[in-house]
Each structure stands twice: as C-alpha cells, then as structure tokens.
matplotlib code that plots the C-alpha trace (Angstrom):
import matplotlib.pyplot as plt

x = [162.8, 163.2, 160.3, 160.6, 159.9, 163.1, 165.4, 164.6, 164.8, 161.4, 161.5, 164.1, 167.4, 170.6, 172.1, 171.4, 170.5, 169.0, 170.4, 174.4, 176.4, 179.4, 182.5, 182.3, 181.8, 182.1, 180.9, 182.8, 181.1, 181.7, 182.1, 181.8, 178.5, 179.3, 181.0, 181.9, 178.6, 178.6, 180.2, 180.4, 181.8, 181.6, 185.0, 185.4, 187.3, 189.3, 191.2, 190.3, 189.3, 186.4, 183.0, 181.2, 181.0, 180.8, 177.9, 177.6, 175.4, 176.3, 174.9, 173.0, 175.2, 173.7, 175.5, 172.9, 170.4, 171.4, 169.6, 170.5, 171.5, 171.3, 168.4, 165.4, 167.3, 165.6, 169.3, 171.1, 170.0, 169.1, 168.6, 168.6, 169.8, 172.6, 174.4, 177.8, 179.5, 182.9, 184.3, 186.8, 185.5, 187.2, 184.8, 181.8, 178.7, 175.9, 173.9, 176.7, 175.2, 177.6, 180.7, 179.2, 178.5, 182.1, 181.9, 183.0, 179.8, 178.1, 178.4, 177.6, 177.0, 173.6, 172.9, 172.8, 174.3, 173.4, 172.0, 170.7, 171.5, 173.6, 172.9, 175.3, 175.8, 176.6, 172.9, 172.3, 169.2, 169.5, 167.3, 166.5, 169.0, 166.4, 166.6, 162.6, 162.4, 164.1, 163.9, 166.6, 167.3, 170.2, 170.2, 168.7, 167.8, 168.7, 171.1, 174.0, 174.1, 176.7, 176.2, 176.4, 179.0, 178.0, 175.1, 174.3, 171.6, 168.2, 165.9, 165.5, 165.3, 164.6, 164.6, 162.3, 162.0, 160.3, 158.9, 161.3, 160.2, 160.5, 160.7, 160.3, 163.0, 165.1, 163.0, 164.4, 161.5, 158.8, 160.1, 156.4, 154.8, 152.4, 153.3, 156.9, 156.8, 156.1, 155.7, 156.2, 156.6, 156.4, 159.1, 157.4, 155.4, 158.0, 158.2, 161.3, 162.1, 162.3, 164.6, 162.3, 160.9, 159.3, 163.0, 161.8, 165.0, 166.7, 166.0, 167.9, 169.9, 170.1, 172.8, 171.7, 174.1, 172.1, 174.7, 173.5, 170.7, 171.2, 169.5, 170.9, 168.9, 170.3, 168.9, 171.4, 170.1, 172.9, 175.8, 177.7, 175.1, 173.1, 170.3, 170.8, 168.6, 169.8, 167.0, 168.4, 166.3, 165.5, 164.3, 166.5, 165.2, 166.1, 163.3, 160.5, 157.3, 156.1, 158.6, 156.3, 157.5, 161.2, 160.6, 157.8, 160.5, 163.4, 164.9, 165.9, 168.3, 168.6, 171.7, 172.9, 176.0, 178.0, 181.4, 179.6, 181.2, 183.3, 182.1, 179.3, 178.9, 174.8, 175.8, 174.4, 170.8, 170.8, 171.9, 175.7, 177.4, 177.4, 178.3, 177.5, 180.2, 179.9, 180.6, 177.8, 180.8, 179.2, 181.2, 180.2, 181.7, 181.3, 182.2, 182.7, 184.7, 188.0, 188.2, 186.8, 186.1, 185.4, 184.1, 183.4, 181.7, 181.0, 177.2, 177.1, 176.4, 173.5, 171.8, 173.6, 175.0, 178.3, 181.0, 182.4, 185.9, 187.4, 188.7, 190.8, 190.3, 191.6, 192.3, 191.0, 189.7, 186.5, 184.0, 180.7, 178.2, 174.6, 173.4, 174.8, 172.5, 171.6, 173.8, 177.2, 176.2, 179.6, 179.5, 180.4, 181.1, 181.3, 183.9, 182.4, 182.8, 181.3, 184.3, 185.5, 183.8, 185.2, 183.9, 184.6, 184.1, 186.1, 189.4, 187.8, 184.1, 182.9, 184.0, 187.5, 190.2, 189.3, 189.8, 189.0, 188.6, 188.7, 187.1, 186.6, 182.9, 184.1, 186.2, 185.8, 188.5, 190.8, 190.6, 193.6, 192.9, 194.1, 194.2, 194.3, 194.9, 193.3, 191.6, 190.2, 189.0, 186.2, 186.4, 185.1, 185.1, 184.2, 184.5, 187.6, 187.9, 186.7, 188.3, 189.1, 188.7, 189.4, 189.5, 189.1, 190.4, 188.4, 191.6, 192.6, 192.8, 194.3, 197.5, 198.0, 194.6, 193.1, 194.2, 193.5, 194.4, 193.7, 193.8, 193.8, 193.3, 193.1, 196.1, 195.1, 193.9, 190.0, 190.4, 192.4, 195.0, 198.4, 200.4, 199.1, 199.5, 198.0, 198.2, 198.3, 198.3, 198.6, 199.3, 196.6, 199.1, 201.4, 200.2, 202.4, 202.1, 203.8, 203.3, 201.4, 200.5, 196.7, 195.4, 197.8, 198.1, 197.7, 199.5, 197.5, 200.2, 198.2, 198.9, 197.4, 194.9, 193.2, 192.6, 190.1, 187.1, 188.4, 191.7, 191.4, 190.9, 188.7, 187.6, 185.8, 183.1, 182.4, 179.3, 178.2, 176.4, 172.9, 173.9, 177.0, 176.4, 177.9, 178.6, 181.9, 181.7, 181.7, 184.2, 181.7, 182.8, 186.0, 184.4, 182.6, 183.4, 181.9, 178.3, 176.6, 174.7, 176.7]
y = [-21.2, -19.0, -18.3, -17.7, -14.0, -14.1, -15.2, -13.1, -10.1, -9.6, -9.9, -11.3, -9.2, -9.3, -12.0, -15.3, -13.8, -16.6, -15.1, -15.6, -17.9, -20.0, -19.5, -18.7, -21.6, -21.8, -24.1, -24.9, -27.0, -28.1, -31.1, -31.7, -32.8, -36.2, -38.9, -37.3, -35.3, -32.5, -32.3, -30.2, -30.1, -27.4, -25.9, -24.0, -20.4, -20.8, -23.9, -24.3, -28.4, -29.9, -29.9, -33.4, -35.3, -34.0, -34.2, -35.7, -36.4, -38.2, -37.5, -40.0, -40.7, -37.3, -34.7, -32.3, -35.2, -34.1, -36.3, -36.2, -33.0, -31.2, -32.5, -30.1, -27.2, -23.9, -22.7, -26.0, -29.3, -30.5, -27.5, -25.4, -21.9, -22.8, -25.1, -26.6, -24.9, -26.2, -24.1, -21.1, -17.3, -15.2, -12.5, -13.9, -12.1, -12.4, -14.3, -16.7, -18.8, -21.7, -19.6, -16.5, -18.7, -18.5, -14.5, -13.0, -10.6, -14.3, -13.7, -10.4, -9.9, -12.0, -16.0, -16.9, -16.1, -14.9, -18.4, -20.2, -21.1, -23.8, -25.1, -26.2, -29.8, -28.8, -29.2, -26.5, -25.0, -23.0, -20.2, -19.5, -17.5, -14.9, -11.6, -11.1, -14.6, -16.6, -16.3, -13.5, -12.3, -9.8, -8.4, -5.3, -2.2, -4.0, -2.1, -3.0, -3.4, -2.9, -5.7, -7.2, -10.2, -13.5, -11.9, -11.5, -9.7, -11.5, -8.8, -7.3, -3.3, -1.4, 2.0, 2.6, 6.4, 7.5, 4.3, 2.0, -1.5, -4.2, -7.1, -11.2, -11.3, -9.5, -10.2, -7.7, -6.9, -6.2, -3.3, -2.4, -5.6, -6.1, -9.8, -9.6, -6.4, -7.4, -3.8, -0.6, 3.1, 6.4, 8.6, 11.8, 11.0, 10.6, 13.8, 16.0, 14.6, 17.4, 16.3, 13.2, 13.7, 11.5, 10.9, 9.0, 8.6, 8.1, 4.5, 5.4, 3.3, 2.7, 1.8, 0.7, 0.4, -2.0, -1.4, 2.6, 1.8, 4.6, 4.4, 6.5, 6.4, 8.8, 10.0, 11.2, 14.4, 15.4, 13.1, 14.3, 15.4, 13.2, 14.1, 12.3, 11.4, 10.1, 8.3, 8.1, 5.2, 3.8, 0.5, -1.7, -1.6, -5.5, -6.4, -4.6, -6.3, -3.0, -0.5, 2.4, 1.3, 2.5, 5.4, 7.1, 6.6, 8.3, 11.4, 12.8, 15.0, 16.2, 17.0, 17.6, 15.8, 17.2, 15.8, 12.2, 10.4, 10.6, 12.7, 12.4, 8.9, 7.5, 4.7, 7.7, 7.2, 3.4, 1.4, 1.2, -0.6, 1.5, 1.7, 4.0, 3.7, 3.9, 7.4, 8.4, 8.8, 7.3, 5.8, 5.0, 2.4, 3.7, 1.4, 3.9, 3.8, 2.3, 3.3, 1.9, 4.2, 5.2, 8.6, 9.4, 12.1, 13.1, 13.0, 13.3, 17.0, 18.7, 18.7, 20.8, 20.8, 18.9, 17.6, 14.1, 13.4, 10.7, 8.4, 5.5, 4.5, 1.5, 1.6, -1.5, -2.7, -1.2, -1.4, -2.5, -0.8, -1.0, 1.2, -1.6, -4.5, -4.8, -8.2, -5.7, -3.8, -3.5, -6.0, -6.3, -8.6, -8.6, -9.9, -12.5, -9.7, -7.1, -4.8, -4.7, -4.6, -5.6, -3.7, -4.8, -5.2, -7.2, -6.1, -7.6, -6.2, -9.5, -10.9, -11.7, -10.6, -7.7, -4.5, -4.6, -1.4, -3.0, -0.2, -0.1, -0.1, 1.3, 4.0, 4.5, 6.5, 3.7, 1.8, -0.7, -1.8, -4.9, -5.5, -8.6, -8.1, -11.6, -11.6, -15.2, -17.9, -15.1, -16.4, -14.9, -13.3, -14.7, -13.5, -15.9, -16.6, -14.2, -11.1, -11.4, -12.0, -14.5, -14.5, -17.9, -17.6, -20.1, -21.1, -24.6, -26.4, -29.3, -30.7, -27.8, -27.9, -24.4, -21.1, -18.5, -15.1, -13.9, -11.1, -11.1, -8.2, -9.6, -7.1, -4.3, -1.0, 0.0, 3.4, 6.3, 6.7, 6.0, 2.7, -0.5, -4.2, -6.8, -10.8, -12.2, -16.1, -18.0, -22.0, -21.2, -22.5, -19.6, -16.0, -13.4, -10.0, -6.7, -3.4, -1.0, 2.3, 3.7, 3.5, 1.3, -1.5, -5.2, -8.2, -10.4, -13.3, -16.7, -20.3, -23.4, -24.3, -27.5, -30.2, -29.3, -31.6, -33.6, -34.6, -33.3, -29.6, -27.8, -24.6, -24.5, -22.0, -21.1, -19.9, -18.8, -20.7, -20.0, -20.9, -21.4, -23.8, -23.3, -27.2, -28.6, -30.9, -27.9, -25.8, -23.7, -23.9, -21.8, -18.6, -20.3, -17.6, -14.8, -16.3, -13.3, -12.2, -8.6]
z = [-25.3, -27.8, -30.2, -34.4, -33.8, -31.2, -33.5, -36.3, -33.6, -32.3, -28.4, -26.2, -24.4, -25.4, -22.2, -24.0, -27.4, -29.6, -32.5, -31.2, -33.4, -33.2, -34.5, -38.8, -41.1, -44.7, -47.7, -50.9, -53.5, -57.2, -59.4, -62.9, -63.4, -65.2, -63.7, -60.4, -59.9, -57.3, -53.7, -50.7, -47.6, -44.6, -42.8, -39.9, -40.5, -37.5, -38.4, -41.7, -40.6, -42.5, -40.1, -40.6, -43.4, -47.6, -49.2, -52.5, -55.5, -58.8, -62.1, -64.7, -67.9, -69.6, -67.6, -65.6, -65.0, -61.5, -58.3, -54.8, -53.4, -56.6, -57.5, -58.2, -57.7, -59.5, -60.5, -61.0, -62.3, -66.0, -68.6, -65.3, -65.7, -63.0, -65.6, -64.8, -62.0, -62.9, -65.1, -64.2, -64.1, -65.9, -67.8, -67.7, -66.7, -64.3, -66.9, -67.5, -64.3, -64.0, -63.9, -62.0, -59.3, -58.7, -58.3, -55.3, -55.4, -54.2, -50.5, -48.1, -44.7, -44.4, -43.7, -47.4, -50.9, -54.4, -55.7, -52.3, -48.9, -47.3, -44.2, -41.5, -42.7, -46.4, -47.8, -50.2, -51.4, -54.9, -56.0, -59.4, -61.0, -62.6, -61.0, -60.7, -59.0, -55.9, -52.2, -51.8, -55.9, -56.2, -52.4, -53.8, -51.5, -48.5, -46.0, -44.1, -40.3, -37.3, -35.3, -31.6, -31.0, -33.0, -34.4, -38.3, -39.5, -40.2, -40.9, -44.5, -44.2, -47.6, -48.5, -52.0, -52.3, -49.1, -47.7, -45.0, -45.5, -43.1, -45.9, -45.9, -48.4, -50.8, -53.6, -56.5, -58.9, -56.0, -53.9, -53.5, -53.7, -50.6, -50.2, -49.7, -46.8, -43.1, -42.1, -43.7, -43.0, -44.7, -43.7, -44.6, -41.6, -38.9, -36.8, -37.6, -40.9, -43.2, -45.8, -47.0, -50.3, -53.3, -54.9, -57.9, -59.4, -56.1, -54.6, -51.2, -48.7, -45.0, -42.5, -38.9, -35.9, -33.5, -30.5, -30.8, -32.1, -34.7, -38.4, -41.4, -44.5, -47.4, -51.0, -53.6, -54.7, -57.1, -58.2, -55.3, -52.3, -50.3, -47.9, -44.8, -41.8, -38.3, -36.4, -32.9, -31.2, -27.8, -28.9, -31.1, -34.8, -34.9, -32.1, -32.3, -33.5, -35.8, -37.4, -35.6, -31.9, -33.3, -35.3, -33.1, -30.4, -31.6, -32.3, -35.7, -37.0, -40.7, -43.0, -46.6, -46.9, -50.0, -51.8, -50.6, -53.3, -56.5, -59.1, -61.6, -60.3, -60.6, -57.7, -55.4, -56.4, -55.9, -53.0, -51.4, -48.4, -45.4, -41.7, -39.1, -36.1, -32.5, -32.8, -35.4, -38.3, -41.4, -44.1, -47.5, -50.1, -53.5, -56.9, -59.9, -63.1, -62.4, -58.7, -55.3, -52.5, -49.3, -48.0, -44.4, -42.3, -38.9, -37.9, -34.3, -34.1, -34.7, -37.6, -40.7, -44.2, -44.2, -46.6, -46.8, -46.8, -49.7, -47.2, -49.0, -52.8, -54.8, -58.6, -60.8, -63.8, -65.1, -62.5, -62.1, -59.4, -58.7, -61.7, -63.6, -62.0, -58.3, -58.3, -59.0, -55.5, -53.5, -50.7, -46.6, -44.1, -40.5, -38.1, -35.4, -32.6, -34.9, -34.4, -38.1, -41.4, -44.6, -47.5, -50.4, -54.6, -57.2, -59.0, -62.1, -62.7, -63.2, -60.0, -60.0, -57.2, -54.8, -53.4, -49.6, -46.9, -43.2, -40.9, -37.5, -36.2, -33.3, -34.5, -38.6, -38.8, -37.9, -41.4, -43.9, -47.3, -49.5, -53.4, -55.0, -59.0, -60.5, -63.3, -63.0, -60.5, -58.3, -54.7, -51.6, -48.1, -44.9, -41.3, -39.8, -36.2, -33.6, -34.9, -38.5, -42.3, -44.5, -48.9, -50.2, -54.2, -56.4, -59.0, -59.9, -56.9, -59.0, -57.3, -55.2, -52.8, -52.1, -51.3, -49.2, -47.6, -43.8, -41.6, -37.8, -36.1, -32.2, -31.2, -33.5, -31.8, -33.1, -32.2, -33.1, -36.2, -34.3, -35.5, -34.5, -35.1, -36.7, -37.8, -41.1, -41.7, -44.8, -43.5, -41.0, -37.7, -37.9, -37.2, -37.8, -36.2, -37.5, -36.7, -39.5, -40.0, -40.3, -43.6, -45.0, -47.2, -45.8, -46.6, -49.7, -49.6, -50.2, -48.7, -49.3, -46.7, -48.1, -50.9, -53.4, -54.3, -57.3, -58.4, -61.7, -63.0, -60.3, -59.7, -56.5, -55.3, -52.0, -50.0, -46.8, -43.9, -42.9, -39.1, -37.2, -34.2, -30.9, -30.3, -30.2, -33.3, -35.3, -33.7, -32.1, -28.8, -29.8, -28.3, -25.8, -23.2, -25.7, -25.4, -23.9, -26.9, -26.3]

ax = plt.figure().add_subplot(projection="3d")
ax.plot(x, y, z, "-o")
ax.set_aspect("equal")
plt.show()
C-alpha cells in the first residue's frame, strides 16, 4: 500500500507509481451569488463530458451570505475578498478578486489553482486571496518540472538567493520561514559549484527533469546574463527523503549564459517558467514590455561561457511579469504523457487572451506557438487527452455555451525541425490533422463545447482539479494501457 511519502514523491519505483493519474479533468464554476448561488461541475478534457453530478450552493436573500459549498471560504463569502465571481474580467488587477478569479494566471502545472484547490468531485476549498496568506498563495519561486507520463509535480521547491528548499507549500511572503520548509540546502556547500553567491537582488529560479534526474538552478547577474548550475543526479529529487541524498550524489557543471533574455529586463532576477529537455537543452520563458519570449541554450557540454538565442516571441499589450508581482509570473502546463509543455502568459496583461509556446520536452528545438488577442473573458489552459492542450475562454456563455480551442500532438514528431503534423479540434468529436512547419503559428479557432452554468449573462471560471482518478466513471480508463508510471 502506498504511504503518504510515496504519494508526495518519497520512496517507490516508477512501476505502479502512486502519483500516476487518469485522464485530465477540469472544473467549471460560477454563479450570481444572489437568487441562483454557486455552481461547479467537473468535466473530462478528452471528451468535455460531465463527470459526476454538479455541485451547488444557494445564498441567503442578501447576496454573499453563502452556505453549502461556498460557506466559510477564506476567499469567498460575506464581505470576503473574493466578492462575487460573476462579472467579466477586462482590465481589473489582482486586487479585484472577483473578476481576477477569471484570469488565465489562475492555473499552473501544479494540482491547485491560485485561489484554491478543487477535488475530483467539484468541491472547492478557497484560500485567502491576500498575498501573505493562504496555503499556495502566489506560487512564488516555484520551479517547473518535466515529469513522467501521468504525473504532476507534488513537491514544492524554491530558490531564494543561495538556498534551495523543499517546501510544504508555496507561501509567498516567507521564503525563509522555517515552519514552511521540509528541508533546505545551502548551494554554496555543494561540491563542484563555483557560481553560487549570495544574490541579494536575484532570487533565482530552477527547473527539474525527472526523466533525466537533472536539476538546473539559475541566478541573474545582469539584465541579460545568468549564472547557471546543472546538477546531474543519480537519485530522483522527487523521491529522496532529504535533499542531501540528491545533492551528495550528483555531478555539477557551471555556466555563464549571456543573452539569456530580452535586453534590460529585471525579470531575470525573479522566477520564470523554464524547462530542461531530455538532451540538456534549457528553454526559459520571459515576459517583458510588450513581448513574450522563449530563449534556448544547450547545456549538454562541459561548463563554459555560452550565449543563448531567442527562439520565438509574441507581441502583446503591455506585459506584466514577476517583477510586478508573483501572481503575474509566466505559467506552464504539461501534456498527460509529459512530452510537451505549454509555456504561456496572457495577451492582455491582467489575464485575457494568451500567447503560448508549445515546446517538446524530448527536444526543445521542436516547438510551435499560438496567440489569441482577446481583451476580456479570462480563461484557462489545461492538458487535454493524452498528448494535447485545451484553452477554455471565459466569455459570456449565455445562449451559446462555453468555447474552447484544442491542439493535439499525437501525430507530431517530438524531435527535429522538419515539417510534421498536428491535430486541432473545435467540436470535440472531429480532429483535423494538418501539416505544419517547425515554429509555425497554430490554429486558435474556437468552438462551442458545452452549456454554461446559468441561463442569463454568465462568465464561467475554470480551475484545475487536484486529482484525476483512473476509474471508468471519470473517463480515466482512456489511458488504461498507459498506467505503468513511466
């Protein structure tokens, strides 16, 4: 029987890995917080069919006197910061809690969302929306990971100057608070590391590839230069019981990487999304000014002074990045099989539309991009099926149902830069396969997928589900042959 430490990453082998989940699910929720109240429903991203029964809670005759599922939530309820999530996100910022719950910033690779956590049954536990409170807060200084098939990261790692820590949660305002730390290590004490200093103005960022047991930690030394340490482990960082078990059993390479990001950006001093692919090529996603970039550099050779190259970019409205607030850091999702990542940020800086880069984790020179220029409605990215992604738009669903775009990479080569194929669908049942060149812009066409949650004006919200069960009731048997914990 799997124990808690196995589930969170300690112990156990890849075969029958207790972390392996079923097909991806998502939650759609909303309400008017008056006569109708609150509703949520779980759907399978493979078919968009409902899973189980919807949840609901009605309110008192006075709006916001919520009970049932909505009761006692730190983020929602009477006079709570969460307000009433029934309005349309346009240009409201993070402090406009009700509208900002629709923002594309809400969801990330981790099995929770910015304002809370949703179970496989649709019950949502809300966190406080204050940056200094809540279990997950703003996802500050968390690394992104390249994971095995069916596995999402369930350990939280942070870099804060020269300290690498394993965290109980992602509490934003307590990078050094002992009660949030399971274990930590001073990287200055790791044999072979020569690039680590006490970077008082560069917090640092990191990324981990569980398949190759490779950890990369980076610190900004100027507006465009990174100090980079590559740790090649013999043990799985996500399964060791203490960090020294990984760091005492790894080799280390040190790099100085110039031209690592767009000129004159302070984002380099903060945590951005990044991946290290199976060939030790690093890709970093930057959000700066009116642009959205990915930069790449090959770290497979010996330690050296290297120069990164700009791989792709989008032009947006004014960008927000982590230097404007941890809640604005670029986000990332991974396909169920772990072969692709979607690295994205909104087109409109408060959380509407998107610019996304789809990058192969097996060979990051294989990539595509897509951009949707909406200035309202928010939305969400989720893994879709075995090897794809979906974007769900939060625009008014009255009389038309909800809308999404979907991309399927089942037929897409994960390596090389030659022409390949990909699939896209807008009505779930039909997948169109088309040829596409490497780096090309993919379709962003929207289709109607299901009804909304209320017959009148409604702006649905979407959040990730904290566990995707493998039973047939949820569509989890879609990948039954894949449950090897690869």
